[in-house]
C-alpha positions in Angstrom: 75.8 85.6 22.9 79.2 87.3 22.5 80.9 84.4 24.2 79.1 81.8 22.1 79.8 83.8 18.9 83.5 84.1 19.9 83.8 80.3 20.6 82.0 79.4 17.4 84.2 81.5 15.3 87.4 80.4 17.0 86.3 76.8 16.3 86.1 77.7 12.6 89.2 79.9 12.4 91.7 77.6 14.2 91.5 74.7 11.8 91.6 77.2 8.9 94.7 78.8 10.3 96.3 75.3 10.7 95.4 74.7 7.0 97.0 78.0 6.1 100.2 77.1 8.0 100.3 73.8 6.3 99.9 75.5 2.9 102.8 78.0 3.5 105.0 75.3 4.9 104.5 72.5 2.4 101.9 73.2 -0.3 103.5 76.4 -1.6 106.6 74.5 -2.5 104.9 72.6 -5.2 102.8 75.5 -6.7 103.8 78.1 -9.2 103.4 81.8 -8.5 99.9 82.0 -10.0 98.6 79.0 -8.1 100.1 80.4 -4.8 98.4 83.8 -5.5 95.0 82.1 -6.1 95.3 80.1 -2.9 96.3 83.2 -1.0 93.2 85.1 -2.2 90.9 82.1 -1.5 92.3 81.6 2.0 92.0 85.3 2.9 88.4 85.5 1.7 87.4 82.5 3.7 89.2 83.7 6.8 87.4 87.1 6.7 84.0 85.3 6.4 84.8 83.1 9.3 85.8 86.2 11.4 82.4 87.8 10.5 84.1 90.6 8.6 82.1 91.8 5.6 84.1 93.3 2.8 82.9 95.5 -0.1 85.2 96.7 -2.9 84.9 99.6 -5.2 87.1 101.1 -7.9 89.4 99.3 -10.3 92.3 97.5 -8.6 95.4 96.7 -10.7 95.1 93.0 -10.9 98.0 92.3 -13.2 101.5 93.6 -13.4 103.7 95.5 -10.9 101.9 97.9 -8.7 102.5 99.7 -5.3 99.3 99.7 -3.3 99.4 102.5 -0.7 96.8 102.2 2.1 95.8 103.6 5.5 96.4 101.2 8.4 93.8 100.2 11.0 94.1 96.6 12.0 95.7 93.2 11.5 92.6 92.7 9.3 94.0 95.0 6.6 96.5 92.6 5.1 93.9 89.9 4.6 91.4 92.3 3.2 93.8 93.4 0.4 95.0 89.9 -0.2 91.4 88.8 -0.8 91.6 91.0 -3.8 95.1 90.2 -5.1 98.0 88.4 -3.5 100.2 91.2 -2.1 103.5 91.4 -0.4 103.1 94.0 2.3 105.8 96.0 3.9 105.3 95.7 7.7 107.2 96.5 10.8 109.4 93.6 12.1 107.4 93.3 15.3 104.5 91.7 13.4 106.6 88.7 12.6 106.5 87.9 16.3 102.7 88.0 16.6 101.3 84.6 17.4 99.7 82.9 14.3 99.0 86.1 12.4 102.8 86.9 12.2 103.5 83.4 10.9 100.8 83.6 8.3 101.9 87.0 7.2 105.4 85.8 6.8 104.3 82.8 4.8 102.2 85.0 2.5 105.3 87.0 1.5 105.1 89.9 3.9 108.3 92.0 3.8 109.4 92.9 7.3 111.5 96.0 8.0 113.8 96.4 10.9 113.5 100.2 11.5 116.2 100.3 14.1 118.8 99.0 11.7 120.9 101.5 9.8 120.5 100.0 6.3 116.9 98.7 6.7 115.4 101.1 4.2 118.0 100.3 1.5 117.6 96.5 2.0 113.8 96.8 1.9 114.0 98.8 -1.3 115.9 96.0 -2.9 113.3 93.5 -1.7 110.5 95.6 -3.1 112.3 96.0 -6.4 112.6 92.2 -6.7 108.8 91.9 -6.3 108.3 94.5 -9.0 110.7 92.6 -11.3 108.4 89.6 -10.9 105.3 91.6 -11.8 103.9 91.4 -8.3 101.8 93.7 -6.1 103.5 95.3 -3.1 101.4 96.9 -0.3 102.6 99.8 1.8 101.2 101.4 5.0 103.2 104.7 4.9 101.8 105.9 8.2 104.1 103.4 9.9 101.5 102.5 12.5 97.8 101.8 13.0 95.1 104.4 13.7 91.4 104.2 14.4 90.9 104.8 10.7 89.1 108.1 11.0 92.1 110.3 10.2 95.5 110.0 8.6 98.9 110.4 10.0 101.8 111.9 8.0 103.4 109.5 5.5 106.9 108.3 5.4 108.2 108.8 1.9 111.3 106.6 1.8 109.7 103.4 0.6 108.0 105.2 -2.4 111.5 105.3 -4.0 111.5 101.8 -5.5 108.2 102.4 -7.3 109.4 105.9 -8.4 112.7 104.6 -9.7 111.1 101.7 -11.6 108.2 103.8 -12.8 105.7 101.4 -11.3 102.1 102.3 -10.9 101.2 103.7 -7.5 97.5 103.2 -6.6 96.0 104.6 -3.3 93.7 102.3 -1.4 91.2 103.5 1.2 90.2 101.2 4.1 87.0 102.4 5.8 86.0 100.3 8.8 82.3 100.2 9.7 80.3 98.8 12.7 76.6 98.3 12.2 76.7 100.6 9.2 78.5 103.5 10.9 82.1 104.6 10.6 83.9 103.3 13.6 87.2 102.5 15.2 85.7 99.5 16.8 87.9 96.9 15.1 91.1 99.1 15.2 94.2 97.5 16.7 95.9 100.5 18.3 97.8 101.7 21.3 98.8 99.1 24.0 95.9 96.7 23.3 96.9 93.1 23.1 96.2 91.0 20.0 94.1 88.6 22.2 91.9 91.5 23.4 91.4 92.7 19.9 90.5 89.2 18.7 88.0 88.9 21.6 86.3 92.1 20.5 86.2 91.5 16.8 85.4 87.8 16.8 82.7 88.3 19.4 80.9 91.1 17.5 78.5 91.4 14.7 78.3 94.2 12.1 82.0 94.6 11.4 82.6 95.6 7.8 85.4 97.1 5.7 84.8 99.2 2.6 87.8 99.0 0.3 88.1 101.8 -2.3 90.8 101.5 -5.0 91.4 105.0 -6.2 92.8 106.0 -9.6 96.5 105.3 -10.2 98.6 108.4 -9.4 100.3 110.5 -12.0 104.1 110.0 -11.7 105.4 112.8 -13.9 104.9 116.6 -14.1 103.5 118.2 -17.2 107.0 118.8 -18.6 107.8 115.1 -18.3 110.1 115.3 -15.2 109.3 112.5 -12.7 107.8 113.2 -9.3 110.1 112.9 -6.3 109.3 110.3 -3.7 108.1 113.1 -1.4 105.7 114.3 -4.1 104.4 110.8 -4.7 103.9 110.4 -0.9 102.0 113.7 -0.7 99.8 112.9 -3.7 98.9 109.4 -2.2 98.1 110.9 1.2 95.9 113.6 -0.3 94.0 111.1 -2.4 93.4 108.8 0.6 92.5 111.6 3.0 89.9 113.0 0.5 88.1 109.6 0.6 88.6 108.6 4.1 
């Protein structure tokens, strides 16, 4: 049954991915920002259904205006789960650009890729994030810098909180809780040395994969005396909020 389920889902997903590539290559050129965002949400929702991933959302996501969404990072699924709620430009490591298909789609959807080995990468990324904020867009950040099984949280890198702090943009923590047959699980996690193909085989051949997405209250950005938080303080506040709900 796993093989049949995998083959059936691949037969659905491949044409949908080709449609996605067609959209980001040609259709996006004739659409305005709102239309591209709507298409991005629709495409992501359908993809998740085809992959057999059930998504439930709680909380009050910021659906308009500039916002920095800060989330824990578990899988390649994460980007599409959040984009199903609102079109979001995610900050991601440059290696993802090279992933077959998923990397191409992520790039077409507006993902911001950071070259960590380059000296001025953080500064250049900050400027790209600021440009998104200037357009009133949502930016997504995985401040752990890597994926985990989703049951704990690594330390956060604070540097990319700076554009939101400097522009006084809302920072909203997002918790991704992965489930398998109703139980918390690292089943769908894409971690370690596992290949993307191996992860796809496991996820697309399975039943009962679900993601609970919790949008937590927007963080305070100023102390009681009116002085703004530092990026390190924002980072700590976001991590504490996510860890409490993880």
